[in-house]
C-alpha positions in Angstrom: -1.7 32.4 -16.4 -4.1 30.7 -14.0 -3.1 27.6 -12.0 -5.6 25.4 -14.1 -4.1 26.6 -17.3 -0.6 25.9 -16.1 -1.4 22.4 -15.0 -3.2 21.7 -18.2 -0.2 22.9 -20.2 2.1 20.7 -18.2 -0.2 17.7 -18.8 -0.5 18.4 -22.6 3.3 18.7 -22.9 3.7 15.3 -21.1 1.2 13.7 -23.4 3.0 15.1 -26.5 6.3 13.6 -25.2 4.6 10.3 -24.7 5.0 10.1 -21.0 1.6 8.4 -20.6 1.9 5.9 -23.4 3.0 2.9 -21.4 1.0 3.1 -18.2 -0.5 -0.1 -16.8 -4.2 -0.6 -17.8 -4.0 1.9 -20.7 -7.1 1.8 -22.7 -9.0 -0.3 -20.2 -11.9 1.0 -18.1 -11.3 1.7 -14.4 -13.5 -0.6 -12.3 -14.8 1.6 -9.4 -17.5 -0.8 -8.3 -15.8 -1.7 -5.0 -15.1 2.0 -4.4 -18.8 3.0 -4.7 -19.9 -0.1 -2.8 -18.0 1.2 0.2 -20.1 3.6 2.4 -19.2 7.2 1.8 -18.2 7.8 5.5 -15.7 4.9 5.3 -14.3 6.2 2.1 -13.8 9.7 3.6 -12.0 8.3 6.7 -9.8 6.0 4.6 -8.8 8.9 2.3 -8.0 11.1 5.4 -5.8 8.3 6.9 -4.1 7.7 3.6 -3.4 11.4 3.1 -2.0 11.6 6.6 0.4 8.7 5.9 -1.3 6.3 8.3 -1.8 2.7 7.3 -3.9 -0.1 8.9 -2.3 -2.3 11.5 -2.4 -5.2 9.1 -0.4 -3.4 6.5 2.2 -2.4 9.1 2.5 -6.0 10.2 2.9 -7.2 6.6 5.7 -4.7 6.1 7.4 -5.9 9.3 7.0 -9.5 8.2 8.5 -8.8 4.8 11.5 -7.0 6.5 12.0 -9.9 8.9 12.0 -12.4 6.1 14.6 -10.4 4.3 16.7 -10.1 7.4 16.3 -13.9 8.0 17.6 -14.5 4.5 20.7 -12.4 5.0 21.5 -13.5 8.6 24.8 -15.3 9.0 24.8 -16.2 12.6 22.5 -19.0 13.9 21.7 -17.0 17.1 20.6 -14.1 14.9 18.6 -16.5 12.7 16.8 -18.0 15.7 16.0 -14.5 17.1 14.7 -13.4 13.8 12.6 -16.5 13.3 11.0 -16.0 16.8 10.2 -12.4 15.9 8.8 -13.5 12.5 6.5 -16.1 14.1 5.3 -13.4 16.6 4.5 -10.9 13.9 2.7 -13.6 11.8 0.6 -14.5 14.9 -0.2 -10.8 15.5 -1.2 -10.5 11.8 -3.5 -13.6 12.0 -5.1 -12.3 15.1 -5.8 -9.0 13.4 -7.5 -10.8 10.5 -9.6 -12.8 12.9 -10.8 -9.6 14.6 -11.8 -8.1 11.3 -13.9 -11.1 10.4 -16.0 -10.6 13.6 
């Protein structure tokens, strides 16, 4: 059996079991306007970076900010809270600077 036939069989079995019945956006058209409005060379580079597991600096900073906020919420010691707050302010400043650079 060819690879395509095997994949098709697996998909059809999943459909029969109802595994695709409750997906978000079911029955709604997919809006690809923004995708096709992005230049092709940019789309290719973005896809390559995504497939390589690389994310933009802004996304990394947002992840770090979220982790620091969680750490701040669970910190017990005031010294630890102060240190975490300083780190959080620094990461937020870095994030804001990245956004400003993108606007230019």
